[in-house]
Every structure is written in structure tokens, then in C-alpha cells.
N, CA, C and O atoms as a DFTB+ gen file, in Angstrom:
732 C
 N C O
     1  1      20.168      -5.795     -11.260
     2  2      19.842      -5.765      -9.597
     3  2      20.432      -5.791      -8.442
     4  3      21.220      -6.731      -8.333
     5  1      20.344      -5.102      -7.526
     6  2      20.879      -4.569      -6.321
     7  2      20.938      -6.034      -5.949
     8  3      19.962      -6.742      -6.194
     9  1      22.381      -6.702      -5.182
    10  2      21.855      -7.728      -4.366
    11  2      21.103      -7.871      -2.791
    12  3      20.438      -8.753      -2.248
    13  1      21.624      -6.410      -2.356
    14  2      21.131      -6.153      -0.756
    15  2      19.954      -5.077      -1.239
    16  3      20.059      -4.241      -2.136
    17  1      18.894      -5.318      -0.457
    18  2      17.455      -4.173      -0.711
    19  2      17.018      -3.693       0.727
    20  3      16.465      -4.650       1.268
    21  1      17.038      -2.800       1.412
    22  2      17.220      -1.890       2.975
    23  2      15.775      -1.392       2.359
    24  3      15.461      -0.749       1.357
    25  1      14.887      -2.138       3.687
    26  2      13.309      -0.695       4.024
    27  2      12.842      -0.184       4.787
    28  3      11.863      -0.680       5.343
    29  1      13.240       0.789       5.074
    30  2      12.418       2.021       5.811
    31  2      11.195       2.038       6.263
    32  3      10.580       1.766       5.232
    33  1      10.457       2.158       7.030
    34  2       8.801       2.803       6.971
    35  2       8.436       3.234       8.269
    36  3       9.054       2.945       9.294
    37  1       7.364       3.970       8.197
    38  2       6.756       4.187       8.690
    39  2       6.013       3.042       9.314
    40  3       6.068       1.939       8.770
    41  1       5.116       3.272      10.742
    42  2       4.762       1.798      11.134
    43  2       3.346       2.276      10.485
    44  3       2.946       3.438      10.414
    45  1       2.559       0.878       9.942
    46  2       1.683       0.746       9.803
    47  2       1.842       1.012       7.694
    48  3       0.875       0.738       6.983
    49  1       2.662       1.343       7.321
    50  2       3.062       1.636       5.894
    51  2       2.757       0.271       5.524
    52  3       2.196       0.429       4.440
    53  1       2.775      -0.674       5.699
    54  2       2.829      -2.091       5.145
    55  2       4.308      -2.379       4.500
    56  3       4.488      -3.162       3.568
    57  1       5.393      -1.579       5.180
    58  2       7.173      -1.724       4.572
    59  2       7.278      -3.162       4.757
    60  3       7.690      -3.862       3.832
    61  1       7.018      -3.547       5.617
    62  2       7.692      -5.223       6.332
    63  2       7.167      -6.069       4.985
    64  3       7.982      -6.614       4.241
    65  1       5.221      -6.142       4.664
    66  2       4.646      -6.957       3.898
    67  2       5.653      -6.591       2.590
    68  3       6.510      -7.421       2.286
    69  1       5.543      -5.410       1.867
    70  2       6.323      -5.026       0.575
    71  2       7.594      -5.953       0.303
    72  3       7.740      -6.558      -0.760
    73  1       8.665      -6.018       1.557
    74  2       9.956      -6.240       1.698
    75  2       9.828      -7.655       1.450
    76  3      10.290      -8.222       0.460
    77  1       8.985      -8.377       2.678
    78  2       8.847      -9.862       2.357
    79  2       8.220      -9.741       0.818
    80  3       9.230      -9.709       0.115
    81  1       7.405      -9.681       0.203
    82  2       6.968     -10.087      -1.415
    83  2       8.059      -9.835      -2.067
    84  3       8.692     -10.722      -2.640
    85  1       8.428      -8.514      -2.054
    86  2       9.770      -8.600      -2.726
    87  2      10.418      -9.267      -3.090
    88  3      10.742      -9.455      -4.263
    89  1      10.966     -10.101      -1.583
    90  2      12.499     -11.074      -1.231
    91  2      11.584     -12.522      -1.683
    92  3      12.265     -13.534      -1.849
    93  1      10.189     -12.630      -1.867
    94  2       9.524     -14.133      -2.408
    95  2       9.800     -13.383      -4.034
    96  3      10.625     -14.053      -4.655
    97  1       9.373     -12.354      -4.705
    98  2       9.222     -12.279      -6.201
    99  2      10.976     -12.148      -6.693
   100  3      11.241     -12.510      -7.840
   101  1      11.941     -11.712      -5.938
   102  2      13.453     -11.946      -5.922
   103  2      14.094     -12.820      -5.603
   104  3      15.299     -12.812      -5.855
   105  1      13.390     -14.053      -4.823
   106  2      14.440     -15.232      -4.080
   107  2      15.447     -15.385      -3.625
   108  3      16.348     -16.204      -3.806
   109  1      15.206     -13.945      -2.524
   110  2      16.509     -13.211      -1.778
   111  2      15.966     -13.640      -0.728
   112  3      14.752     -13.709      -0.532
   113  1      17.047     -14.033       0.203
   114  2      16.184     -13.988       1.810
   115  2      15.298     -12.553       2.372
   116  3      15.137     -11.481       1.788
   117  1      14.742     -13.063       3.914
   118  2      14.316     -11.747       3.717
   119  2      14.901     -11.599       5.345
   120  3      15.334     -12.698       5.690
   121  1      15.033     -10.627       6.384
   122  2      15.447     -10.239       7.016
   123  2      14.713      -8.748       8.041
   124  3      14.917      -7.545       7.879
   125  1      13.901      -9.412       9.000
   126  2      13.169      -8.031       9.882
   127  2      13.816      -8.930      11.094
   128  3      14.898      -9.513      11.161
   129  1      12.849      -8.829      11.922
   130  2      12.777      -9.269      13.299
   131  2      14.033     -10.383      13.447
   132  3      15.027     -10.234      14.158
   133  1      13.743     -11.483      12.630
   134  2      14.452     -12.590      12.551
   135  2      16.317     -12.358      12.832
   136  3      17.072     -13.250      13.219
   137  1      16.776     -10.701      12.457
   138  2      17.601     -10.059      12.445
   139  2      18.247     -10.718      13.957
   140  3      19.297     -11.338      14.118
   141  1      17.340     -10.382      14.833
   142  2      17.303     -10.877      16.400
   143  2      18.046     -11.710      16.694
   144  3      19.065     -11.667      17.383
   145  1      17.234     -13.053      15.831
   146  2      18.116     -14.518      16.302
   147  2      19.674     -14.529      15.997
   148  3      20.344     -15.038      16.896
   149  1      20.387     -14.052      14.872
   150  2      21.090     -13.723      14.543
   151  2      22.296     -13.129      15.443
   152  3      23.269     -13.778      15.825
   153  1      22.034     -11.751      15.708
   154  2      22.579     -10.948      16.561
   155  2      22.595     -11.704      17.927
   156  3      23.695     -11.697      18.479
   157  1      21.456     -12.439      18.665
   158  2      21.598     -13.016      20.179
   159  2      22.654     -14.534      20.048
   160  3      23.200     -15.121      20.983
   161  1      22.696     -14.884      18.574
   162  2      23.370     -16.071      18.426
   163  2      25.166     -16.011      18.702
   164  3      25.938     -16.822      19.213
   165  1      25.391     -14.442      18.007
   166  2      26.725     -13.847      18.286
   167  2      26.964     -13.333      19.418
   168  3      28.035     -13.182      20.006
   169  1      25.829     -13.043      19.730
   170  2      26.177     -11.966      21.309
   171  2      26.438     -13.137      22.291
   172  3      27.506     -13.340      22.869
   173  1      25.564     -13.710      22.371
   174  2      25.296     -14.118      23.933
   175  2      24.644     -13.518      24.830
   176  3      24.905     -13.446      26.031
   177  1      23.573     -12.970      24.114
   178  2      22.213     -12.187      24.717
   179  2      21.127     -12.800      24.350
   180  3      20.920     -12.785      23.136
   181  1      20.289     -13.390      25.069
   182  2      18.461     -14.077      24.170
   183  2      18.076     -12.850      23.632
   184  3      18.031     -11.660      23.943
   185  1      17.774     -13.715      22.557
   186  2      17.124     -13.256      21.639
   187  2      15.782     -12.148      22.146
   188  3      15.348     -11.374      21.293
   189  1      15.253     -12.137      23.390
   190  2      13.741     -11.426      23.853
   191  2      14.462     -10.436      24.210
   192  3      14.228      -9.308      23.776
   193  1      15.737     -10.760      25.296
   194  2      16.529      -9.333      25.523
   195  2      16.990      -8.115      24.208
   196  3      16.786      -6.904      24.125
   197  1      17.720      -9.150      23.250
   198  2      17.954      -7.899      21.964
   199  2      16.678      -7.530      21.060
   200  3      16.833      -6.710      20.155
   201  1      15.406      -8.121      21.286
   202  2      14.593      -7.814      20.532
   203  2      14.029      -6.509      21.547
   204  3      14.284      -5.341      21.254
   205  1      13.529      -6.746      22.316
   206  2      12.789      -5.600      23.413
   207  2      14.244      -4.553      23.110
   208  3      14.079      -3.641      22.300
   209  1      15.215      -4.659      23.568
   210  2      15.784      -3.410      23.123
   211  2      16.371      -3.063      21.576
   212  3      17.113      -2.092      21.428
   213  1      16.154      -3.553      20.924
   214  2      16.675      -3.368      19.803
   215  2      16.349      -1.983      18.875
   216  3      17.133      -1.302      18.214
   217  1      15.063      -1.849      19.057
   218  2      14.232      -0.679      17.870
   219  2      14.336       0.522      18.963
   220  3      14.143       1.521      18.270
   221  1      14.460       0.791      19.785
   222  2      14.216       2.362      20.532
   223  2      15.489       2.693      21.012
   224  3      16.166       2.062      21.824
   225  1      15.729       3.641      20.489
   226  2      16.975       4.133      21.439
   227  2      17.213       4.806      22.893
   228  3      16.347       5.584      23.294
   229  1      18.349       4.544      23.703
   230  2      18.142       5.153      24.533
   231  2      19.890       4.891      24.916
   232  3      20.435       4.097      24.150
   233  1      20.510       5.307      25.685
   234  2      21.725       5.057      26.374
   235  2      22.277       3.856      26.148
   236  3      23.210       3.472      25.443
   237  1      21.381       3.234      27.020
   238  2      21.418       1.781      27.657
   239  2      21.036       0.470      26.705
   240  3      20.874      -0.659      27.171
   241  1      20.920       0.803      25.308
   242  2      20.971       0.255      24.342
   243  2      21.418       0.549      23.429
   244  3      20.647       0.600      22.470
   245  1      22.627       0.843      23.225
   246  2      23.672       1.461      22.302
   247  2      24.786       0.106      22.179
   248  3      25.564      -0.004      21.231
   249  1      24.696      -0.929      23.366
   250  2      25.408      -1.512      23.095
   251  2      24.680      -2.715      21.931
   252  3      25.333      -3.416      21.158
   253  1      23.465      -2.707      22.049
   254  2      22.669      -3.321      21.286
   255  2      22.691      -3.099      19.733
   256  3      22.594      -4.034      18.938
   257  1      22.792      -2.122      19.461
   258  2      22.521      -1.572      18.196
   259  2      24.406      -1.434      17.640
   260  3      24.647      -1.177      16.461
   261  1      25.552      -1.643      18.651
   262  2      26.802      -2.011      18.835
   263  2      26.634      -3.667      17.820
   264  3      27.246      -3.586      16.755
   265  1      26.234      -4.434      17.944
   266  2      25.879      -5.795      17.235
   267  2      25.341      -5.650      15.947
   268  3      25.794      -6.447      15.126
   269  1      24.447      -4.804      15.516
   270  2      24.148      -5.007      14.100
   271  2      25.297      -3.945      13.675
   272  3      25.791      -4.344      12.620
   273  1      25.883      -2.784      14.091
   274  2      26.807      -2.198      13.464
   275  2      28.257      -2.638      13.438
   276  3      29.013      -2.299      12.528
   277  1      28.552      -3.246      14.249
   278  2      29.916      -4.093      14.351
   279  2      29.853      -5.575      14.927
   280  3      28.897      -6.034      15.552
   281  1      30.870      -6.155      14.657
   282  2      30.712      -7.578      15.094
   283  2      31.365      -7.776      16.022
   284  3      32.505      -8.163      15.760
   285  1      30.949      -7.601      17.723
   286  2      31.530      -7.343      18.470
   287  2      31.529      -8.337      19.576
   288  3      31.887      -8.223      20.748
   289  1      31.028      -9.358      18.899
   290  2      31.433     -10.630      18.952
   291  2      32.536     -11.359      18.180
   292  3      33.064     -12.253      18.842
   293  1      32.658     -11.317      17.862
   294  2      34.042     -11.465      16.899
   295  2      35.620     -10.553      16.718
   296  3      36.780     -10.899      16.496
   297  1      34.919      -9.226      16.949
   298  2      36.101      -8.213      16.835
   299  2      36.398      -7.770      15.822
   300  3      37.510      -7.268      15.661
   301  1      35.581      -7.826      14.954
   302  2      36.402      -8.278      13.443
   303  2      36.100      -6.245      12.968
   304  3      36.799      -5.649      12.149
   305  1      35.313      -5.816      13.494
   306  2      35.128      -4.333      12.805
   307  2      33.941      -4.297      11.827
   308  3      33.388      -3.234      11.544
   309  1      33.502      -5.669      11.236
   310  2      32.654      -5.891       9.883
   311  2      30.937      -5.566      10.875
   312  3      30.940      -5.117      12.021
   313  1      29.740      -5.890      10.158
   314  2      28.559      -5.482      10.919
   315  2      28.005      -7.029      10.638
   316  3      28.232      -7.699       9.631
   317  1      27.528      -7.262      11.342
   318  2      26.160      -8.525      10.617
   319  2      25.762      -8.228       9.275
   320  3      25.805      -9.066       8.374
   321  1      25.456      -7.291       9.159
   322  2      24.978      -6.878       7.449
   323  2      25.528      -7.320       6.336
   324  3      25.158      -7.906       5.319
   325  1      27.299      -6.553       7.140
   326  2      28.256      -6.329       5.840
   327  2      28.360      -8.278       6.090
   328  3      28.343      -8.668       4.923
   329  1      28.429      -9.262       6.789
   330  2      28.355     -10.337       6.761
   331  2      27.528     -11.254       5.436
   332  3      27.870     -11.931       4.467
   333  1      26.449     -10.866       5.984
   334  2      25.160     -11.068       5.148
   335  2      25.267     -10.989       3.709
   336  3      25.205     -11.917       2.903
   337  1      25.468      -9.506       3.454
   338  2      25.863      -9.052       2.690
   339  2      27.138      -9.877       1.605
   340  3      27.184      -9.833       0.376
   341  1      27.752     -10.345       2.219
   342  2      28.934     -11.265       1.490
   343  2      28.263     -12.272       1.492
   344  3      28.985     -13.042       0.858
   345  1      27.380     -12.820       1.761
   346  2      27.003     -14.493       1.615
   347  2      26.172     -14.580       0.633
   348  3      26.257     -15.419      -0.263
   349  1      24.995     -13.408       0.765
   350  2      23.553     -13.818       0.456
   351  2      22.833     -12.673      -0.236
   352  3      23.161     -11.716       0.465
   353  1      22.196     -12.293      -1.015
   354  2      21.463     -11.533      -1.580
   355  2      20.148     -11.707      -0.824
   356  3      19.523     -12.768      -0.802
   357  1      19.642     -10.177       0.020
   358  2      18.454      -9.903       0.731
   359  2      17.505      -8.903       0.594
   360  3      17.580      -8.127      -0.359
   361  1      16.570      -8.812       1.467
   362  2      15.956      -7.543       1.451
   363  2      15.620      -7.546       3.460
   364  3      14.763      -8.094       4.153
   365  1      17.002      -6.484       3.822
   366  2      16.590      -6.158       5.249
   367  2      15.565      -5.155       5.590
   368  3      15.806      -4.149       4.923
   369  1      14.467      -4.977       6.380
   370  2      13.583      -4.381       6.649
   371  2      13.879      -3.681       8.171
   372  3      13.446      -4.245       9.176
   373  1      14.713      -2.307       8.279
   374  2      13.956      -1.500       9.792
   375  2      15.876      -2.122      10.331
   376  3      16.460      -3.042       9.759
   377  1      16.471      -1.287      11.532
   378  2      17.315      -1.601      12.188
   379  2      18.239      -0.828      11.619
   380  3      19.399      -1.134      11.893
   381  1      18.054       0.209      10.811
   382  2      19.433       1.305      10.733
   383  2      19.892       0.222       9.489
   384  3      21.068      -0.118       9.620
   385  1      19.310      -0.296       8.488
   386  2      20.239      -1.327       7.624
   387  2      20.682      -0.086       6.659
   388  3      21.843       0.298       6.520
   389  1      19.889       0.294       6.218
   390  2      20.386       1.358       5.166
   391  2      21.435       2.275       5.347
   392  3      22.127       2.738       4.441
   393  1      21.555       2.583       6.837
   394  2      22.868       3.401       7.487
   395  2      24.126       2.713       7.657
   396  3      25.224       3.227       7.443
   397  1      23.911       1.432       8.083
   398  2      24.679       0.478       8.927
   399  2      25.728       0.167       6.969
   400  3      26.939       0.378       7.030
   401  1      25.245      -0.207       5.766
   402  2      25.386      -0.380       4.302
   403  2      25.459       0.491       3.781
   404  3      24.889       0.366       2.697
   405  1      25.969       1.647       3.946
   406  2      25.763       2.825       3.162
   407  2      27.021       2.675       2.308
   408  3      26.868       3.031       1.139
   409  1      28.179       2.241       2.629
   410  2      29.081       2.074       1.733
   411  2      29.229       1.129       1.167
   412  3      30.284       0.937       0.561
   413  1      28.385       0.366       1.173
   414  2      28.300      -1.311       0.137
   415  2      27.667      -0.468      -0.991
   416  3      26.590       0.128      -0.945
   417  1      28.398      -0.522      -1.844
   418  2      27.576      -0.188      -3.694
   419  2      26.294      -1.153      -3.881
   420  3      25.171      -0.719      -4.135
   421  1      26.603      -2.484      -3.726
   422  2      25.284      -3.141      -4.618
   423  2      24.072      -2.770      -3.408
   424  3      23.215      -3.642      -3.267
   425  1      23.983      -1.825      -2.742
   426  2      22.661      -1.819      -1.515
   427  2      22.231      -0.554      -2.274
   428  3      22.820       0.409      -2.763
   429  1      20.495      -1.109      -2.128
   430  2      19.429       0.032      -2.813
   431  2      18.371      -0.146      -1.414
   432  3      17.892      -1.150      -0.887
   433  1      18.267       1.279      -1.107
   434  2      17.630       1.841       0.136
   435  2      16.030       2.297       0.174
   436  3      15.807       3.462      -0.156
   437  1      15.366       1.806       0.397
   438  2      13.812       2.287       0.305
   439  2      13.355       2.853       1.396
   440  3      13.940       2.843       2.479
   441  1      12.277       3.377       1.162
   442  2      11.284       4.151       2.402
   443  2      10.178       3.719       1.675
   444  3       9.967       3.552       0.474
   445  1       9.327       3.535       2.994
   446  2       8.056       3.114       2.505
   447  2       7.376       4.114       3.324
   448  3       7.765       4.242       4.485
   449  1       6.131       5.059       2.768
   450  2       5.589       5.394       3.505
   451  2       4.533       5.372       3.271
   452  3       4.378       4.687       2.259
   453  1       2.904       6.047       3.924
   454  2       1.615       6.038       3.720
   455  2       1.062       7.473       4.402
   456  3       1.704       8.300       5.049
   457  1      -0.199       7.473       4.068
   458  2      -0.993       8.852       4.271
   459  2      -1.673       8.022       5.811
   460  3      -1.997       6.842       5.672
   461  1      -1.838       8.592       7.039
   462  2      -2.413       8.275       7.863
   463  2      -3.585       7.514       8.195
   464  3      -3.578       6.582       9.000
   465  1      -4.876       8.040       7.387
   466  2      -5.820       6.932       7.238
   467  2      -5.867       5.865       7.376
   468  3      -6.518       5.236       8.210
   469  1      -5.011       5.402       6.377
   470  2      -4.738       4.070       5.451
   471  2      -3.603       3.274       6.167
   472  3      -3.403       2.111       5.817
   473  1      -2.710       3.945       7.334
   474  2      -1.851       3.794       7.886
   475  2      -2.581       2.382       9.119
   476  3      -2.401       1.195       9.395
   477  1      -3.634       3.803       9.590
   478  2      -5.275       3.382      10.787
   479  2      -5.726       1.832      10.212
   480  3      -5.964       0.745      10.739
   481  1      -5.706       2.319       8.967
   482  2      -6.471       1.089       8.608
   483  2      -5.424      -0.232       8.635
   484  3      -5.412      -1.167       9.435
   485  1      -4.784      -0.047       7.791
   486  2      -3.567      -1.705       7.909
   487  2      -3.412      -1.828       9.353
   488  3      -3.618      -2.984       9.723
   489  1      -3.103      -0.981      10.334
   490  2      -2.640      -1.174      12.189
   491  2      -4.351      -2.198      12.112
   492  3      -4.243      -3.397      12.367
   493  1      -5.397      -1.799      11.863
   494  2      -6.857      -2.201      12.247
   495  2      -6.671      -3.426      11.749
   496  3      -6.404      -4.367      12.497
   497  1      -6.771      -3.546      10.630
   498  2      -6.455      -4.887       9.887
   499  2      -5.497      -6.213      10.387
   500  3      -5.868      -7.385      10.450
   501  1      -4.292      -5.721      10.686
   502  2      -3.180      -6.062      11.296
   503  2      -3.389      -6.449      12.857
   504  3      -2.672      -7.264      13.438
   505  1      -4.020      -6.043      13.208
   506  2      -3.954      -6.332      14.476
   507  2      -5.614      -6.246      15.669
   508  3      -5.807      -6.529      16.852
   509  1      -6.463      -5.729      14.592
   510  2      -7.591      -6.015      15.689
   511  2      -7.938      -4.674      15.807
   512  3      -7.122      -3.752      15.789
   513  1      -9.038      -4.567      15.917
   514  2     -10.084      -3.183      16.738
   515  2      -9.077      -2.484      17.833
   516  3      -8.316      -3.031      18.631
   517  1      -9.281      -1.361      17.646
   518  2      -8.376      -0.454      18.604
   519  2      -9.385       0.713      18.629
   520  3     -10.038       0.960      17.615
   521  1      -9.540       1.471      19.808
   522  2     -10.345       2.932      19.762
   523  2      -9.196       3.550      18.860
   524  3      -8.056       3.138      18.642
   525  1      -9.981       4.859      18.333
   526  2      -9.431       5.809      17.395
   527  2      -7.916       6.637      18.467
   528  3      -6.703       6.787      18.322
   529  1      -8.956       6.968      19.489
   530  2      -8.003       8.209      20.274
   531  2      -6.629       6.668      20.637
   532  3      -5.548       7.213      20.413
   533  1      -6.341       5.163      21.057
   534  2      -5.606       4.751      21.239
   535  2      -4.533       4.983      19.788
   536  3      -3.394       5.430      19.926
   537  1      -4.988       4.682      18.706
   538  2      -4.698       4.013      17.485
   539  2      -3.755       5.130      17.048
   540  3      -2.616       4.867      16.660
   541  1      -4.489       7.068      17.144
   542  2      -3.408       7.486      17.024
   543  2      -2.573       7.386      17.879
   544  3      -1.603       6.929      17.275
   545  1      -2.136       7.592      19.534
   546  2      -1.107       7.574      19.945
   547  2      -0.755       6.716      19.868
   548  3       0.328       6.870      20.432
   549  1      -0.811       5.189      19.404
   550  2      -0.176       4.435      18.761
   551  2       1.176       4.787      17.904
   552  3       2.404       4.702      17.923
   553  1       0.239       5.168      17.264
   554  2       1.086       5.869      15.509
   555  2       2.101       6.787      16.026
   556  3       3.239       6.618      15.589
   557  1       1.915       7.694      16.844
   558  2       2.870       8.542      17.578
   559  2       3.792       8.185      17.776
   560  3       4.854       8.536      17.263
   561  1       3.579       7.287      18.681
   562  2       4.645       6.430      20.178
   563  2       5.606       5.612      19.301
   564  3       6.775       5.440      19.645
   565  1       5.083       5.096      18.132
   566  2       5.927       4.323      17.509
   567  2       6.677       5.050      16.775
   568  3       7.862       5.094      17.104
   569  1       6.207       5.889      15.486
   570  2       6.930       6.866      14.745
   571  2       8.159       7.686      15.779
   572  3       9.309       7.927      15.413
   573  1       7.698       7.950      16.838
   574  2       8.609       8.811      17.795
   575  2       9.704       8.186      18.100
   576  3      10.869       8.583      18.071
   577  1       9.183       7.008      18.444
   578  2      10.500       5.580      18.884
   579  2      11.146       5.710      17.826
   580  3      12.321       6.059      17.941
   581  1      10.625       5.488      16.558
   582  2      11.488       4.974      15.257
   583  2      12.721       6.599      14.796
   584  3      13.891       6.591      14.414
   585  1      11.984       7.513      15.005
   586  2      13.255       8.663      14.500
   587  2      14.022       8.731      15.319
   588  3      15.175       9.003      14.982
   589  1      13.611       8.445      17.205
   590  2      14.774       8.972      17.467
   591  2      15.621       7.724      17.704
   592  3      16.596       7.924      18.428
   593  1      15.424       6.210      17.152
   594  2      16.297       5.513      17.136
   595  2      17.171       5.630      16.255
   596  3      18.333       5.319      16.518
   597  1      16.810       6.109      15.000
   598  2      17.184       6.280      13.908
   599  2      18.327       7.528      13.603
   600  3      19.300       7.519      12.848
   601  1      17.771       8.660      14.558
   602  2      18.790      10.025      14.471
   603  2      19.692       9.483      15.934
   604  3      20.790       9.863      16.341
   605  1      19.266       9.023      16.190
   606  2      20.239       8.779      17.679
   607  2      21.469       7.937      17.038
   608  3      22.480       8.635      16.967
   609  1      21.669       6.428      16.483
   610  2      22.539       5.935      15.822
   611  2      22.621       6.639      14.487
   612  3      23.596       6.050      14.019
   613  1      22.347       7.281      13.801
   614  2      22.956       7.439      12.313
   615  2      22.806       9.107      12.222
   616  3      22.664       9.605      11.104
   617  1      22.831       9.754      13.117
   618  2      22.588      11.250      12.971
   619  2      21.828      11.707      11.721
   620  3      22.105      12.591      10.910
   621  1      20.853      10.909      11.785
   622  2      20.727      11.541      10.331
   623  2      18.761      11.128      10.849
   624  3      18.285      10.245      11.564
   625  1      18.122      12.271      10.055
   626  2      16.845      12.506      10.183
   627  2      16.187      11.254       9.229
   628  3      16.580      11.250       8.063
   629  1      15.323      10.305       9.582
   630  2      14.046       9.361       9.681
   631  2      13.220       9.269       8.297
   632  3      12.026       9.144       8.571
   633  1      13.369       9.282       7.379
   634  2      12.273       9.467       6.240
   635  2      12.758      10.787       5.397
   636  3      12.009      11.432       4.663
   637  1      13.981      11.043       5.602
   638  2      14.309      12.483       5.067
   639  2      14.623      11.398       3.528
   640  3      15.025      10.238       3.434
   641  1      14.303      12.211       2.701
   642  2      14.284      11.467       1.479
   643  2      15.982      11.739       1.003
   644  3      16.068      11.036      -0.004
   645  1      16.656      12.061       1.106
   646  2      18.229      11.850       1.091
   647  2      18.880      11.071       1.454
   648  3      20.107      11.092       1.353
   649  1      18.313      10.317       1.894
   650  2      19.098       8.991       2.663
   651  2      18.622       7.677       1.831
   652  3      19.233       6.610       1.883
   653  1      17.758       7.838       1.258
   654  2      17.423       6.697       0.563
   655  2      17.098       6.862      -1.380
   656  3      16.595       7.837      -1.938
   657  1      17.462       5.897      -1.868
   658  2      17.531       5.938      -3.269
   659  2      16.023       6.100      -4.179
   660  3      15.946       6.473      -5.350
   661  1      14.849       5.698      -3.256
   662  2      13.588       5.900      -3.991
   663  2      12.518       5.700      -2.294
   664  3      12.643       5.020      -1.276
   665  1      11.664       6.574      -2.726
   666  2      10.921       6.629      -1.620
   667  2       9.126       6.498      -1.935
   668  3       8.426       7.300      -2.553
   669  1       8.796       5.452      -1.399
   670  2       7.105       5.076      -2.253
   671  2       5.931       4.963      -1.140
   672  3       5.999       4.365      -0.066
   673  1       5.156       5.479      -1.517
   674  2       3.579       5.913      -0.927
   675  2       2.613       4.987      -1.226
   676  3       1.812       5.103      -2.154
   677  1       2.716       3.480       0.037
   678  2       1.852       2.549      -0.506
   679  2       0.255       2.946      -0.193
   680  3      -0.547       2.013      -0.231
   681  1      -0.254       4.317       0.121
   682  2      -1.722       4.373       0.286
   683  2      -1.639       4.928      -1.505
   684  3      -2.716       5.217      -2.027
   685  1      -0.890       4.997      -1.997
   686  2      -1.176       5.954      -3.101
   687  2      -1.626       4.600      -4.409
   688  3      -2.522       4.358      -5.217
   689  1      -0.102       3.913      -3.837
   690  2       0.312       3.193      -5.129
   691  2      -0.276       1.458      -4.856
   692  3      -0.239       0.662      -5.794
   693  1      -0.766       1.066      -3.557
   694  2      -0.296      -0.079      -3.405
   695  2       0.238      -1.050      -2.705
   696  3       1.162      -0.334      -2.319
   697  1       0.462      -2.049      -2.207
   698  2       1.780      -2.774      -2.109
   699  2       2.181      -3.379      -3.440
   700  3       3.326      -3.170      -3.841
   701  1       0.807      -4.582      -4.626
   702  2       1.414      -4.880      -5.401
   703  2       2.112      -4.156      -5.907
   704  3       3.288      -4.511      -5.988
   705  1       1.705      -2.772      -6.499
   706  2       2.756      -1.708      -7.094
   707  2       3.927      -1.767      -6.501
   708  3       4.882      -2.330      -7.036
   709  1       3.989      -1.249      -5.442
   710  2       5.437      -0.961      -4.823
   711  2       6.597      -2.047      -5.310
   712  3       7.728      -1.782      -5.719
   713  1       6.067      -3.155      -5.168
   714  2       6.807      -4.691      -4.965
   715  2       7.146      -4.856      -6.571
   716  3       8.201      -5.437      -6.828
   717  1       6.268      -4.354      -7.772
   718  2       6.630      -4.505      -8.737
   719  2       7.456      -3.166      -9.221
   720  3       8.137      -3.295     -10.238
   721  1       7.442      -2.048      -8.642
   722  2       8.675      -1.206      -9.067
   723  2       9.641      -1.496      -8.497
   724  3      10.686      -1.356      -9.131
   725  1       9.717      -1.936      -7.303
   726  2      11.337      -2.552      -6.879
   727  2      11.639      -3.460      -7.293
   728  3      12.841      -3.673      -7.131
   729  1      10.921      -4.470      -7.994
   730  2      11.569      -5.296      -8.490
   731  2      11.819      -5.298      -9.962
   732  3      12.509      -6.182     -10.471
């Protein structure tokens, strides 16, 4: 089994849920937005600032990404993900972890996607009732921001199959089957 599993996902595909369940099943640590706390401690920036600026691309946010990519606080040229990978087994959701750890041989990269109707259903179940028009807009905006962020910092296309070891359709397979496949 791989020591580190990264999960990239479409908004509403339940990739975070799959990652969390997989980590529990494997007995691994789980990082998603919780990685923000570690970046905040090491960078000296407030975690709300890091969280607000860490998921979406712009030139003003590039320094936040640099804390994911290289340990600028210490200046040793390793990433926060490299530090984690040396110390523990874990599942990391999002934040270009697949790209940052691309040279680590003990990393398995996953992409979770889902059909649009299932994504809408998942979002409504998670966040409550949303008008159809606004849910479409919300999905479109989130996907656009994730694609831009990923492209800006990796030079790669978000969701492109060759960037991952496996891509799973959570709308067809379901959460538990995705977890079982990855286990």
C-alpha cells in the first residue's frame, strides 16, 4: 500500500468524504483544509488568511502556494507535504498535493469525479436547498476556480487522466465502492 494518497476532486463529487473514509479505513491521518493550520503556524500568517487565499489562483496568492510547495518559513526547499510524507502515512485532499509530491515514489494520486446531477444532489444534501440556477452557477464557479488554481501552479490541466493513477466516478460507483477500490 502507498504511504501517501492524494485526492483531487470535482466540487460536489464527494471526494473529501471518500478521502476521509479511506484514511479511517487505512488508519492514516487525513489532511484537507486542516493543512491550513500547519501552513499558518509555519508561515506566521493567520489561518483565516491562508484559508481564504489558498484554494484559488491569482498572482497575489502565489506566496501562499509557495508554503505548500516549499517550506519558505524554514528555507530548506522541502514542502510541507514532504515533511508530512517523511513522518506519517496520510490521505491529502486537494491543494495540488499530487503535483507537489509527484517525484515521491510512495504516492498514489486519485481523481474523483461525478455526473452533474449527482453533484447537485450532493451539494444540496451537504449545504441545504439552493435554487437550481444558483447551484449551477456555484458549481461552474468552483470548477473554474479549481481549474485555474491547478493550471496556474502546476502547468497541468485539472482532471486530466494522465496526472493521476486512477480516476473514479463516484456517481456510478458510490462512496463505499470508491473507498473499497482504493483500499
